[in-house]
Structures are given as C-alpha cells and as structure tokens.
All heavy atoms as an XYZ file, in Angstrom:
986
protein
N      17.847     75.128     33.172
C      17.133     74.886     31.988
C      17.097     73.353     31.755
O      16.071     72.882     31.163
C      17.883     75.619     30.826
C      17.815     77.094     30.998
S      18.536     78.110     29.692
C      19.969     77.273     29.167
N      18.126     72.655     32.093
C      18.181     71.181     31.923
C      16.960     70.546     32.656
O      16.484     69.539     32.219
C      19.496     70.669     32.463
C      19.569     69.177     32.494
C      19.746     68.455     31.362
C      19.466     68.491     33.730
C      19.816     67.084     31.396
C      19.491     67.137     33.757
C      19.704     66.421     32.604
O      19.769     65.033     32.605
N      16.533     71.044     33.774
C      15.456     70.448     34.553
C      14.052     70.625     33.936
O      13.153     69.956     34.344
C      15.454     70.931     35.971
C      16.700     70.603     36.789
C      16.639     71.215     38.172
C      16.894     69.100     36.900
N      13.894     71.524     32.956
C      12.637     71.717     32.286
C      12.165     70.522     31.516
O      12.973     69.677     31.195
C      12.738     72.954     31.398
C      12.682     74.251     32.087
N      13.762     74.736     32.807
C      11.719     75.206     32.163
C      13.444     75.915     33.356
N      12.193     76.201     32.995
N      10.923     70.565     31.112
C      10.358     69.483     30.236
C      11.004     69.580     28.850
O      11.317     68.603     28.262
C       8.832     69.586     30.141
O       8.296     69.394     31.370
N      11.077     70.864     28.332
C      11.630     71.052     27.025
C      12.466     72.316     27.018
O      12.354     73.195     27.843
C      10.554     71.165     25.905
O       9.749     72.319     26.248
C       9.705     69.950     25.748
N      13.393     72.361     26.017
C      14.221     73.537     25.717
C      14.031     73.880     24.282
O      14.136     72.980     23.418
C      15.696     73.255     26.057
C      16.608     74.457     25.783
C      17.418     74.673     27.046
C      17.515     74.160     24.621
N      13.708     75.163     24.007
C      13.528     75.593     22.640
C      14.738     76.463     22.264
O      15.062     77.448     22.955
C      12.249     76.446     22.583
C      11.932     76.997     21.187
C      10.655     77.826     21.161
O       9.604     77.222     21.230
O      10.824     79.035     21.112
N      15.343     76.138     21.121
C      16.477     76.957     20.661
C      16.015     78.230     19.938
O      14.789     78.432     19.790
C      17.490     76.125     19.847
C      16.957     75.721     18.485
O      15.884     76.240     17.953
O      17.554     74.777     17.897
N      16.981     79.057     19.494
C      16.554     80.322     18.848
C      15.920     80.130     17.530
O      15.423     81.095     16.908
C      17.809     81.232     18.730
C      18.960     80.598     18.007
O      18.963     79.386     17.719
O      19.918     81.378     17.704
N      15.886     78.949     16.943
C      15.199     78.660     15.658
C      13.866     78.038     15.869
O      13.156     77.664     14.885
C      16.101     77.804     14.797
C      17.370     78.520     14.390
C      18.272     77.553     13.598
C      19.565     78.236     13.158
N      20.400     78.679     14.247
N      13.441     77.812     17.152
C      12.115     77.223     17.424
C      12.126     75.735     17.592
O      11.075     75.165     17.891
N      13.229     75.042     17.422
C      13.271     73.616     17.598
C      13.241     73.295     19.083
O      13.868     73.959     19.892
C      14.531     73.023     16.947
N      12.480     72.278     19.457
C      12.328     71.890     20.896
C      13.012     70.584     21.127
O      12.942     69.703     20.302
C      10.894     71.804     21.271
C      10.212     73.143     21.459
C       8.799     73.060     22.103
O       8.581     72.084     22.780
O       8.081     74.014     21.969
N      13.602     70.522     22.285
C      14.335     69.303     22.734
C      13.857     68.808     24.063
O      13.620     69.664     24.969
C      15.861     69.628     22.775
C      16.363     70.149     21.468
C      16.459     71.499     21.232
C      16.877     69.219     20.506
C      16.899     71.958     20.019
C      17.317     69.697     19.260
C      17.379     71.070     19.034
O      17.845     71.528     17.882
N      13.655     67.539     24.261
C      13.274     67.027     25.530
C      14.377     67.157     26.526
O      15.552     66.928     26.211
C      12.908     65.507     25.369
N      14.033     67.557     27.777
C      14.997     67.700     28.796
C      14.654     66.756     29.950
O      13.921     65.837     29.775
C      15.032     69.200     29.236
C      15.410     70.142     28.136
S      16.940     69.768     27.216
C      18.157     70.316     28.403
N      15.033     67.052     31.193
C      14.810     66.132     32.330
C      13.405     66.013     32.781
O      12.999     64.939     33.300
C      15.680     66.563     33.496
N      12.556     67.038     32.610
C      11.158     66.938     32.950
C      10.856     67.076     34.414
O       9.750     66.833     34.824
N      11.786     67.637     35.172
C      11.556     67.886     36.641
C      10.654     69.156     36.799
O       9.770     69.194     37.650
C      12.850     68.065     37.406
C      13.797     66.869     37.153
C      12.604     68.326     38.855
C      13.208     65.539     37.643
N      10.923     70.153     36.022
C      10.156     71.412     36.050
C       9.225     71.411     34.804
O       9.713     71.316     33.641
C      11.041     72.659     35.977
C      11.913     72.700     37.239
C      10.248     73.891     35.803
C      13.030     73.741     37.170
N       7.904     71.367     35.037
C       6.950     71.286     33.928
C       6.873     72.674     33.187
O       6.058     73.491     33.591
C       5.649     70.901     34.533
C       5.705     71.351     35.923
C       7.177     71.293     36.339
N       7.688     72.802     32.174
C       7.698     74.092     31.474
C       8.747     74.047     30.349
O       9.447     73.018     30.191
N       8.878     75.134     29.646
C       9.796     75.237     28.553
C      10.767     76.370     28.801
O      10.384     77.472     29.148
C       8.982     75.537     27.240
C       9.876     75.757     26.045
C       9.044     75.871     24.747
C       8.174     77.147     24.738
N       7.466     77.289     23.455
N      12.039     76.060     28.632
C      13.109     77.140     28.607
C      13.309     77.496     27.172
O      13.246     76.650     26.262
C      14.377     76.575     29.196
N      13.498     78.813     26.938
C      13.573     79.303     25.571
C      14.606     80.500     25.431
O      14.722     81.218     26.459
C      12.240     79.689     25.016
C      11.504     80.703     25.838
C      11.627     82.026     25.582
C      10.697     80.287     26.826
C      10.947     82.967     26.316
C       9.999     81.227     27.684
C      10.119     82.603     27.370
N      15.207     80.589     24.324
C      16.165     81.679     24.030
C      15.446     82.984     23.772
O      14.342     83.025     23.188
C      17.003     81.303     22.756
C      18.026     82.279     22.398
C      19.294     81.988     23.141
C      20.457     82.794     22.480
N      21.410     83.209     23.391
N      16.018     84.086     24.266
C      15.442     85.391     24.002
C      16.506     86.293     23.286
O      17.658     85.900     23.135
C      15.075     86.109     25.339
O      16.296     86.422     26.080
C      14.141     85.245     26.164
N      16.059     87.404     22.827
C      16.937     88.333     22.082
C      17.717     89.328     22.913
O      18.546     90.069     22.382
C      16.167     89.092     21.002
C      15.604     88.117     19.945
O      16.276     87.124     19.596
N      14.429     88.424     19.434
N      17.410     89.372     24.258
C      18.066     90.377     25.086
C      18.164     89.806     26.528
O      17.579     88.755     26.828
C      17.270     91.680     25.109
C      15.928     91.546     25.646
C      15.179     92.912     25.631
N      13.811     92.794     26.157
C      13.505     92.763     27.450
N      14.450     92.906     28.367
N      12.281     92.685     27.829
N      18.957     90.459     27.324
C      19.112     90.043     28.732
C      17.777     90.127     29.472
O      16.967     91.018     29.222
C      20.147     90.963     29.430
C      21.588     90.752     29.011
C      22.478     91.812     29.667
C      22.087     89.378     29.371
N      17.599     89.141     30.314
C      16.338     89.043     31.102
C      16.646     89.312     32.561
O      17.565     88.788     33.137
C      15.739     87.644     30.997
C      15.412     87.260     29.521
C      14.408     88.111     28.896
O      13.378     88.367     29.461
N      14.720     88.643     27.750
N      15.809     90.221     33.183
C      15.876     90.460     34.626
C      17.358     90.673     35.068
O      17.780     90.205     36.120
C      15.216     89.373     35.424
C      13.706     89.283     35.093
C      13.040     88.163     35.823
N      13.498     86.837     35.407
C      13.177     86.175     34.305
N      12.342     86.773     33.477
N      13.605     84.978     34.056
N      18.127     91.455     34.323
C      19.522     91.701     34.561
C      19.710     92.507     35.846
O      19.056     93.561     36.040
C      20.119     92.443     33.387
C      21.516     92.898     33.588
C      22.588     92.043     33.542
C      21.764     94.219     33.894
C      23.852     92.445     33.699
C      23.079     94.687     34.027
C      24.104     93.823     33.942
N      20.641     92.108     36.751
C      21.008     92.913     37.865
C      20.981     92.139     39.172
O      20.697     90.971     39.302
N      21.246     92.923     40.237
C      21.323     92.449     41.600
C      19.973     92.366     42.197
O      19.137     93.285     41.979
C      22.217     93.253     42.498
C      23.646     93.234     42.047
C      24.239     94.236     41.327
C      24.478     92.074     42.338
C      25.561     94.203     40.911
C      25.769     92.002     41.909
C      26.290     93.100     41.221
O      27.628     92.992     40.786
N      19.676     91.330     42.965
C      18.358     91.121     43.632
C      18.504     90.580     45.017
O      19.606     90.018     45.330
C      17.455     90.193     42.793
C      18.105     88.748     42.699
C      17.106     90.772     41.503
C      17.151     87.713     42.079
N      17.494     90.757     45.852
C      17.372     90.047     47.126
C      16.132     89.138     46.880
O      15.073     89.622     46.454
C      17.125     91.052     48.252
C      18.400     91.752     48.604
O      19.524     91.227     48.588
N      18.274     93.073     48.876
N      16.301     87.907     47.263
C      15.209     86.906     47.163
C      14.703     86.541     48.555
O      15.512     86.042     49.396
C      15.704     85.668     46.463
C      16.263     85.857     45.094
S      16.685     84.343     44.189
C      17.309     83.244     45.430
N      13.476     86.748     48.787
C      12.823     86.327     50.050
C      12.102     85.019     49.915
O      11.230     84.888     49.017
C      11.875     87.402     50.607
C      11.315     87.065     51.910
C      10.485     88.209     52.529
O      10.332     89.209     51.879
N      10.069     88.069     53.731
N      12.475     84.028     50.731
C      11.824     82.644     50.600
C      10.418     82.733     51.040
O      10.083     83.322     52.003
C      12.683     81.695     51.456
N       9.585     82.057     50.264
C       8.159     81.944     50.567
C       7.904     80.792     51.513
O       6.807     80.692     52.108
C       7.352     81.756     49.288
C       7.465     82.909     48.278
C       6.849     84.218     48.828
O       5.864     84.118     49.594
O       7.337     85.239     48.453
N       8.873     79.838     51.641
C       8.687     78.664     52.490
C      10.068     78.152     52.908
O      11.063     78.555     52.370
C       7.886     77.603     51.807
C       8.476     77.117     50.521
C       7.502     76.141     49.830
N       8.045     75.744     48.544
C       7.948     74.527     48.120
N       7.440     73.569     48.890
N       8.340     74.160     46.940
N      10.088     77.233     53.846
C      11.328     76.570     54.247
C      11.811     75.642     53.157
O      11.065     75.084     52.418
C      11.068     75.675     55.550
C      10.627     76.503     56.732
O      10.688     77.703     56.715
O      10.220     75.845     57.688
N      13.137     75.548     53.069
C      13.732     74.657     52.071
C      15.195     74.398     52.232
O      15.746     74.598     53.318
N      15.780     73.943     51.186
C      17.190     73.507     51.154
C      18.183     74.558     51.665
O      19.148     74.206     52.350
C      17.549     73.136     49.703
C      18.951     72.783     49.336
C      19.268     71.407     50.055
C      19.073     72.581     47.833
N      17.981     75.823     51.369
C      19.006     76.870     51.594
C      18.650     77.725     52.797
O      19.563     78.322     53.406
C      19.140     77.760     50.369
C      19.596     76.962     49.086
C      19.536     77.974     47.944
C      20.926     76.368     49.261
N      17.415     77.837     53.133
C      16.960     78.819     54.185
C      15.556     78.482     54.577
O      14.901     77.623     54.081
C      17.091     80.209     53.649
S      15.969     80.644     52.306
N      15.113     79.278     55.574
C      13.733     79.138     56.127
C      12.900     80.259     55.464
O      13.392     81.210     54.872
C      13.761     79.347     57.614
C      14.625     78.354     58.384
C      14.155     76.919     58.156
O      13.030     76.617     58.383
N      15.081     76.073     57.724
N      11.594     80.066     55.579
C      10.617     81.033     55.075
C      10.952     82.429     55.631
O      11.377     82.588     56.725
C       9.192     80.673     55.473
N      10.835     83.426     54.763
C      11.022     84.875     54.999
C      12.540     85.240     55.061
O      12.790     86.442     55.189
C      10.348     85.291     56.300
C       8.793     85.209     56.153
O       8.300     85.422     55.096
O       8.135     84.854     57.160
N      13.420     84.345     55.043
C      14.877     84.666     54.966
C      15.176     85.263     53.611
O      14.521     84.959     52.610
C      15.754     83.522     55.336
C      15.698     83.170     56.818
C      16.643     82.014     57.206
O      17.138     81.335     56.312
O      16.845     81.862     58.442
N      16.176     86.112     53.570
C      16.594     86.741     52.329
C      17.941     86.368     51.847
O      18.881     86.222     52.668
C      16.545     88.283     52.514
C      15.111     88.712     52.798
C      17.106     88.978     51.283
C      14.944     90.211     53.077
N      18.081     86.018     50.561
C      19.332     85.627     49.979
C      19.629     86.622     48.854
O      18.777     86.935     48.043
C      19.199     84.182     49.330
C      18.818     83.164     50.420
C      20.402     83.831     48.592
C      18.540     81.780     49.860
N      20.880     87.074     48.825
C      21.298     87.967     47.750
C      21.723     87.175     46.517
O      22.219     86.040     46.638
C      22.520     88.808     48.212
O      22.181     89.667     49.218
N      21.443     87.704     45.378
C      21.688     87.000     44.127
C      21.846     88.043     42.930
O      21.628     89.229     43.137
C      20.580     86.008     43.823
N      22.089     87.493     41.771
C      22.040     88.379     40.557
C      21.537     87.518     39.411
O      21.619     86.281     39.455
C      23.386     88.963     40.240
C      24.393     87.998     39.654
N      25.164     87.153     40.458
C      24.734     87.783     38.399
C      25.900     86.478     39.652
N      25.694     86.819     38.389
N      21.005     88.210     38.410
C      20.605     87.491     37.170
C      21.289     88.154     36.010
O      21.470     89.372     35.954
C      19.071     87.542     36.955
C      18.321     86.716     37.971
C      16.875     86.483     37.556
O      16.641     86.052     36.420
O      15.984     86.707     38.385
N      21.688     87.309     35.042
C      22.400     87.738     33.852
C      22.299     86.662     32.825
O      23.098     85.711     32.775
C      23.928     88.009     34.179
C      24.646     88.557     33.040
C      24.697     89.867     32.769
C      25.470     87.699     32.296
C      25.479     90.392     31.728
C      26.252     88.169     31.222
C      26.243     89.513     30.919
N      21.264     86.679     32.032
C      21.052     85.582     31.038
C      20.159     86.031     29.905
O      19.413     86.971     29.970
C      20.383     84.362     31.754
C      19.141     84.723     32.536
N      17.875     84.678     31.984
C      18.983     85.201     33.808
C      16.955     85.101     32.880
N      17.644     85.369     33.947
N      20.235     85.301     28.825
C      19.465     85.539     27.580
C      18.465     84.438     27.353
O      18.079     84.231     26.224
C      20.421     85.712     26.398
C      21.278     86.931     26.478
C      22.086     87.141     25.230
N      23.013     88.212     25.380
C      22.737     89.490     25.056
N      21.565     89.769     24.561
N      23.606     90.397     25.227
N      18.141     83.730     28.393
C      17.112     82.689     28.324
C      16.018     82.996     29.299
O      16.156     83.734     30.214
C      17.777     81.321     28.719
C      18.732     80.855     27.694
C      20.052     81.295     27.602
C      18.543     79.937     26.693
N      20.685     80.634     26.493
C      19.746     79.765     25.935
C      17.421     79.160     26.300
C      19.831     78.915     24.879
C      17.578     78.263     25.223
C      18.749     78.162     24.466
N      14.833     82.451     29.064
C      13.700     82.552     29.934
C      12.982     81.255     30.077
O      13.375     80.266     29.467
C      12.813     83.676     29.532
C      12.111     84.413     30.661
O      12.067     83.857     31.817
O      11.690     85.579     30.431
N      11.821     81.266     30.774
C      11.115     80.046     31.071
C       9.598     80.330     31.141
O       9.245     81.427     31.569
C      11.613     79.383     32.357
O      10.785     78.385     32.806
N       8.840     79.331     30.790
C       7.382     79.512     31.012
C       7.076     79.098     32.461
O       5.925     79.159     32.877
C       6.629     78.548     30.051
O       7.061     77.164     30.286
C       6.819     78.944     28.593
N       8.066     78.598     33.218
C       7.853     78.135     34.617
C       9.051     78.620     35.477
O       9.877     77.825     35.807
C       7.697     76.657     34.652
N       9.126     79.921     35.718
C      10.310     80.474     36.449
C      10.217     80.155     37.932
O      11.212     80.291     38.649
C      10.339     81.972     36.274
S      10.958     82.463     34.628
N       9.063     79.706     38.469
C       8.949     79.320     39.860
C       8.227     80.433     40.655
O       8.171     81.588     40.260
N       7.764     80.016     41.877
C       7.022     80.885     42.709
C       7.482     80.854     44.143
O       6.833     81.366     45.030
C       5.517     80.426     42.665
C       4.825     80.527     41.323
C       4.463     81.935     40.963
O       4.022     82.662     41.845
O       4.554     82.220     39.756
N       8.656     80.280     44.392
C       9.044     79.990     45.789
C       9.843     81.043     46.404
O      10.130     81.035     47.652
C       9.756     78.646     45.863
C       8.812     77.475     45.512
O       7.622     77.597     45.839
O       9.289     76.497     44.862
N      10.239     82.077     45.679
C      10.905     83.276     46.220
C      10.228     84.548     45.595
O       9.697     84.499     44.537
C      12.373     83.335     45.848
C      13.279     82.356     46.537
C      13.516     81.107     46.013
C      13.864     82.732     47.746
C      14.350     80.230     46.653
C      14.659     81.819     48.394
C      14.911     80.559     47.892
N      10.285     85.598     46.368
C       9.953     86.943     45.801
C      11.246     87.669     45.623
O      11.993     87.873     46.606
C       9.023     87.737     46.744
O       7.771     87.003     46.898
C       8.768     89.097     46.169
N      11.622     87.915     44.381
C      12.849     88.704     44.075
C      12.496     90.188     44.043
O      11.447     90.609     43.551
C      13.343     88.250     42.688
N      13.420     91.001     44.618
C      13.320     92.422     44.570
C      14.643     92.950     43.999
O      15.693     92.711     44.552
C      13.073     92.972     45.989
C      13.018     94.574     45.939
C      11.838     92.426     46.649
N      14.515     93.646     42.885
C      15.671     94.319     42.319
C      16.206     95.420     43.185
O      15.432     96.331     43.520
C      15.382     94.798     40.905
C      16.593     95.177     40.093
C      16.225     95.286     38.623
C      17.478     95.418     37.819
N      17.297     95.308     36.436
N      17.537     95.443     43.536
C      17.987     96.370     44.533
C      18.018     97.795     43.915
O      17.913     98.721     44.737
C      19.368     95.951     45.031
O      20.266     95.834     43.905
C      19.311     94.652     45.727
N      18.142     97.937     42.616
C      18.274     99.281     42.069
C      16.943     99.982     41.858
O      16.882    101.218     41.848
C      19.061     99.211     40.691
O      18.372     98.427     39.808
N      15.846     99.174     41.670
C      14.610     99.804     41.325
C      13.459     99.441     42.240
O      12.405    100.054     42.159
C      14.248     99.421     39.873
O      13.927     98.045     39.820
N      13.579     98.358     43.039
C      12.483     97.891     43.846
C      11.474     97.000     43.075
O      10.512     96.539     43.690
N      11.720     96.762     41.793
C      10.803     95.957     41.028
C      10.796     94.511     41.602
O      11.842     94.016     42.037
C      11.251     95.859     39.537
C      10.381     95.076     38.644
C      10.848     95.056     37.244
C      10.001     94.109     36.379
N      10.482     94.031     35.066
N       9.611     93.889     41.671
C       9.432     92.606     42.292
C       8.933     91.588     41.289
O       8.125     91.952     40.434
C       8.469     92.613     43.443
C       8.972     93.464     44.600
C       8.004     93.394     45.797
O       7.116     92.527     45.832
O       8.151     94.238     46.697
N       9.249     90.327     41.450
C       8.699     89.206     40.692
C       8.907     87.868     41.462
O       9.785     87.792     42.338
C       9.320     89.093     39.297
C      10.775     88.827     39.273
C      11.399     87.583     39.169
C      11.780     89.749     39.245
N      12.735     87.784     39.180
C      13.002     89.082     39.190
C      11.812     91.224     39.312
C      14.295     89.742     39.183
C      13.058     91.823     39.287
C      14.248     91.130     39.252
N       8.137     86.896     41.116
C       8.303     85.564     41.727
C       9.350     84.792     40.879
O       9.449     84.964     39.683
C       7.000     84.786     41.732
C       5.898     85.415     42.550
C       6.234     85.288     44.018
C       5.092     85.729     44.866
N       5.370     85.655     46.267
N      10.087     83.939     41.621
C      11.115     83.128     40.948
C      11.515     81.934     41.777
O      11.278     81.906     42.967
C      12.341     83.973     40.651
S      13.270     84.502     42.116
N      12.137     80.973     41.168
C      12.760     79.866     41.838
C      11.803     78.707     42.224
O      10.677     78.911     42.584
N      12.413     77.482     42.073
C      11.716     76.291     42.534
C      12.552     75.852     43.778
O      13.749     75.715     43.673
C      11.795     75.244     41.430
C      11.068     75.655     40.220
N       9.717     75.401     39.995
C      11.511     76.308     39.112
C       9.375     75.947     38.813
N      10.444     76.479     38.274
N      11.923     75.623     44.865
C      12.599     75.463     46.144
C      11.811     74.506     47.062
O      10.615     74.597     47.222
C      12.607     76.860     46.827
C      13.431     76.976     48.067
C      14.776     76.645     48.066
C      12.897     77.474     49.226
C      15.570     76.788     49.178
C      13.642     77.633     50.349
C      14.944     77.270     50.330
N      12.551     73.479     47.545
C      11.947     72.541     48.521
C      13.112     72.104     49.418
O      14.200     72.644     49.390
C      11.334     71.373     47.790
O      12.345     70.580     47.133
N      12.850     71.062     50.178
C      13.904     70.571     51.064
C      15.070     69.929     50.340
O      16.168     69.748     50.932
C      13.382     69.604     52.122
C      13.085     68.191     51.634
C      12.734     67.278     52.730
C      12.837     65.881     52.281
N      12.844     64.957     53.353
N      14.925     69.636     49.033
C      16.000     68.999     48.299
C      16.296     69.623     46.963
O      17.005     69.019     46.137
C      15.808     67.522     48.181
C      14.536     67.152     47.419
O      13.789     68.027     47.032
N      14.249     65.889     47.318
N      15.772     70.812     46.654
C      16.048     71.427     45.357
C      16.030     72.959     45.475
O      15.238     73.548     46.186
C      15.063     70.995     44.279
C      15.515     71.448     42.892
C      13.654     71.502     44.616
C      14.678     70.871     41.771
N      16.984     73.581     44.744
C      16.890     74.944     44.428
C      17.136     75.057     42.939
O      18.200     74.615     42.485
C      17.872     75.886     45.144
C      17.906     77.240     44.467
C      16.878     78.144     44.605
C      18.932     77.591     43.618
C      16.901     79.360     43.944
C      18.986     78.764     42.949
C      17.910     79.689     43.114
O      17.915     80.859     42.429
N      16.247     75.523     42.156
C      16.408     75.714     40.724
C      15.834     77.056     40.300
O      14.723     77.381     40.690
C      15.727     74.571     39.980
N      16.589     77.780     39.554
C      16.118     79.038     39.085
C      17.200     79.843     38.397
O      18.368     79.449     38.435
N      16.858     80.941     37.742
C      17.839     81.694     37.046
C      18.678     82.588     37.969
O      19.842     82.818     37.620
C      17.093     82.647     36.023
C      16.668     81.935     34.796
C      15.365     81.671     34.566
C      17.568     81.505     33.808
C      14.933     81.050     33.397
C      17.218     80.853     32.694
C      15.828     80.613     32.411
N      18.239     82.971     39.148
C      19.110     83.791     40.002
C      20.350     82.953     40.420
O      20.268     81.802     40.841
C      18.214     84.079     41.158
C      16.869     84.083     40.677
C      16.858     82.935     39.659
N      21.507     83.649     40.330
C      22.761     83.104     40.842
C      22.929     83.627     42.235
O      23.088     84.814     42.443
C      23.954     83.572     39.938
C      23.748     83.204     38.517
N      24.276     82.014     37.942
C      23.088     83.814     37.539
C      23.991     81.978     36.679
N      23.249     83.039     36.380
N      23.048     82.692     43.227
C      23.101     83.062     44.609
C      24.516     83.587     44.928
O      25.540     83.018     44.515
C      22.724     81.870     45.504
C      21.277     81.479     45.251
C      22.995     82.164     46.940
C      20.867     80.207     45.879
N      24.557     84.614     45.763
C      25.819     85.210     46.208
C      26.061     84.750     47.641
O      25.582     85.305     48.594
C      25.763     86.738     46.132
C      27.083     87.382     46.549
C      28.233     87.170     45.801
C      27.157     88.259     47.603
C      29.382     87.781     46.121
C      28.325     88.843     47.989
C      29.453     88.564     47.222
O      30.654     89.170     47.547
N      26.752     83.574     47.779
C      26.931     82.931     49.055
C      27.680     83.742     50.037
O      27.504     83.627     51.268
C      27.507     81.567     48.915
C      26.561     80.560     48.340
C      26.679     80.123     47.001
C      25.532     80.009     49.103
C      25.785     79.192     46.462
C      24.627     79.090     48.586
C      24.772     78.687     47.296
N      28.581     84.603     49.572
C      29.386     85.398     50.489
C      28.559     86.382     51.324
O      28.924     86.800     52.425
C      30.468     86.214     49.781
C      31.649     85.417     49.321
C      31.924     85.223     47.986
C      32.522     84.801     50.229
C      33.003     84.437     47.590
C      33.557     84.002     49.831
C      33.793     83.870     48.494
O      34.861     83.075     48.099
N      27.401     86.760     50.845
C      26.556     87.715     51.592
C      25.838     87.064     52.728
O      25.391     87.725     53.619
C      25.514     88.333     50.591
O      24.557     87.372     50.271
N      25.731     85.660     52.733
C      25.045     84.972     53.843
C      25.689     83.546     53.838
O      25.093     82.621     53.289
C      23.545     84.903     53.512
N      26.837     83.417     54.488
C      27.480     82.105     54.544
C      26.639     81.023     55.157
O      26.756     79.860     54.801
C      28.769     82.349     55.438
C      28.945     83.826     55.340
C      27.610     84.444     55.158
N      25.641     81.406     55.937
C      24.771     80.346     56.507
C      23.919     79.668     55.455
O      23.496     78.562     55.592
C      23.857     80.961     57.580
C      22.861     82.041     57.115
C      23.438     83.438     57.047
O      24.665     83.628     57.244
O      22.632     84.355     56.851
N      23.710     80.357     54.316
C      22.968     79.744     53.169
C      23.761     78.548     52.674
O      23.209     77.465     52.433
C      22.706     80.808     52.108
O      21.988     81.880     52.664
C      21.917     80.171     50.971
N      25.061     78.751     52.479
C      25.954     77.683     52.009
C      26.018     76.522     53.080
O      25.996     75.354     52.744
C      27.336     78.160     51.645
N      26.101     76.945     54.302
C      26.193     75.976     55.449
C      24.867     75.135     55.484
O      24.940     73.902     55.736
C      26.409     76.698     56.733
N      23.723     75.784     55.223
C      22.454     75.056     55.181
C      22.457     74.040     54.062
O      21.941     72.934     54.240
C      21.289     75.998     54.999
C      21.019     76.847     56.177
O      21.426     76.527     57.348
N      20.371     78.037     55.990
N      23.045     74.386     52.937
C      23.086     73.461     51.817
C      23.984     72.232     52.193
O      23.560     71.092     51.982
C      23.710     74.130     50.587
C      23.956     73.181     49.412
C      22.845     72.772     48.653
C      25.210     72.770     49.136
C      23.031     71.856     47.603
C      25.427     71.886     48.040
C      24.361     71.443     47.311
N      25.145     72.425     52.750
C      25.986     71.348     53.188
C      25.318     70.496     54.250
O      25.333     69.193     54.190
C      27.340     71.863     53.664
C      28.179     70.754     54.292
C      28.104     72.591     52.550
N      24.650     71.138     55.197
C      23.975     70.442     56.236
C      22.872     69.542     55.668
O      22.715     68.342     56.042
C      23.303     71.400     57.225
C      22.478     70.743     58.323
C      21.880     71.814     59.239
C      20.925     71.133     60.257
N      20.130     72.147     60.907
N      22.155     69.993     54.696
C      21.108     69.207     54.041
C      21.716     68.005     53.288
O      21.133     66.939     53.257
C      20.185     70.082     53.152
C      19.122     69.296     52.499
C      18.132     68.705     53.521
N      17.209     67.797     52.800
C      16.973     66.587     53.160
N      17.484     66.081     54.259
N      16.245     65.765     52.447
N      22.823     68.228     52.674
C      23.559     67.172     51.915
C      23.905     66.029     52.881
O      23.725     64.879     52.620
C      24.778     67.692     51.197
S      24.382     68.711     49.751
N      24.439     66.405     54.060
C      24.850     65.433     55.073
C      23.571     64.651     55.565
O      23.608     63.462     55.708
C      25.588     66.091     56.226
C      25.823     65.148     57.359
C      26.940     66.642     55.712
N      22.501     65.373     55.815
C      21.272     64.746     56.266
C      20.818     63.737     55.210
O      20.345     62.648     55.548
C      20.149     65.805     56.518
C      20.405     66.650     57.787
C      19.460     67.807     57.866
O      18.604     67.994     56.978
O      19.550     68.574     58.859
N      20.885     64.121     53.925
C      20.451     63.207     52.885
C      21.335     61.978     52.851
O      20.765     60.842     52.756
C      20.549     63.951     51.556
C      20.201     63.110     50.351
C      18.859     62.833     50.040
C      21.143     62.519     49.595
C      18.485     62.101     48.928
C      20.796     61.715     48.502
C      19.473     61.486     48.141
O      19.171     60.700     47.142
N      22.621     62.124     52.929
C      23.477     60.935     52.980
C      23.131     60.040     54.177
O      23.042     58.835     54.023
C      24.960     61.381     53.008
C      25.358     62.014     51.668
C      25.880     60.193     53.368
C      26.661     62.698     51.712
N      22.907     60.649     55.310
C      22.602     59.856     56.519
C      21.263     59.145     56.353
O      21.075     58.052     56.814
C      22.605     60.762     57.770
C      23.966     61.216     58.164
O      24.993     60.550     57.775
N      24.078     62.302     58.818
N      20.294     59.798     55.749
C      19.010     59.159     55.506
C      19.137     57.932     54.587
O      18.457     56.900     54.793
C      17.997     60.122     54.864
C      17.514     61.203     55.717
C      16.761     62.335     55.047
O      16.506     62.167     53.770
O      16.424     63.332     55.634
N      20.016     58.000     53.606
C      20.223     56.921     52.604
C      21.015     55.760     53.227
O      20.932     54.674     52.761
C      20.935     57.467     51.384
C      20.050     58.453     50.616
C      18.803     57.777     50.108
C      17.917     58.749     49.382
N      16.568     58.233     49.113
N      21.850     56.035     54.260
C      22.666     54.951     54.800
C      22.059     54.304     56.047
O      22.617     53.372     56.556
C      24.060     55.517     55.111
O      23.940     56.615     56.075
C      24.748     55.956     53.915
N      20.964     54.822     56.449
C      20.300     54.233     57.708
C      19.469     53.036     57.332
O      19.006     52.772     56.314
C      19.425     55.290     58.396
C      20.228     56.399     59.018
C      19.367     57.459     59.631
O      18.129     57.427     59.507
O      19.936     58.307     60.262
C-alpha cells in the first residue's frame, strides 16, 4: 500500500504515498480475496521465470485500484482466477503473501537477485 500514489482511509481522506504504483489503496468493510492461491508468473522477474507457480495466501481488508497484472492467481479451493501483483527484475509488490516453504528456489532467486544488484552497484 505504501508504494501506491495515494492511500484512502475508512473516512475517505487521502494521503500521498511513494507513488511507485499509480493507483489508490483503500480500506474495505470485509476481507478481500481471502484464502490460499497459486500465482503463475506472466513474465520473468525477481522471484521466478514466466509460467512458474508460487504458492501464496491473501488475508486483508484493503484493496487497490491497481492490483497488478503480472501474475494470474488461482484460488485453490474454488478455481476462481484474477490478475495480481507488480513484478519485474527488481520488484514484487502485491497483496498475496508468498509461502516460500512451498518453493525454496523462489527465496533463493530473491537472494541471488539481491547479490547481483549489489555487484552491479559496486562495479
């Protein structure tokens, strides 16, 4: 939510945020997209390659006008699908909480990218 352009509280007041994601995060009255999901990457990025699947879950009372399009989420209990997440070689941002134990290589990819970034900055 911090990366959005604005954040709207439950009274409708808006606050400027980091502005990395062009959209508004806002409070809702109920849980949004609650449950376990599998996320399939639409392209290569920080955590995995295109078409790889990452397990995650969502449990939040906030939503966004810009939830992202870089993964296809599939709810494991119902098969319901939606787009989610902002993903590139140096960012993962989204409401899904990644379950790294289900795919340790996902965490290893993150660490590998961090090391590559450090090496790029020191060369």
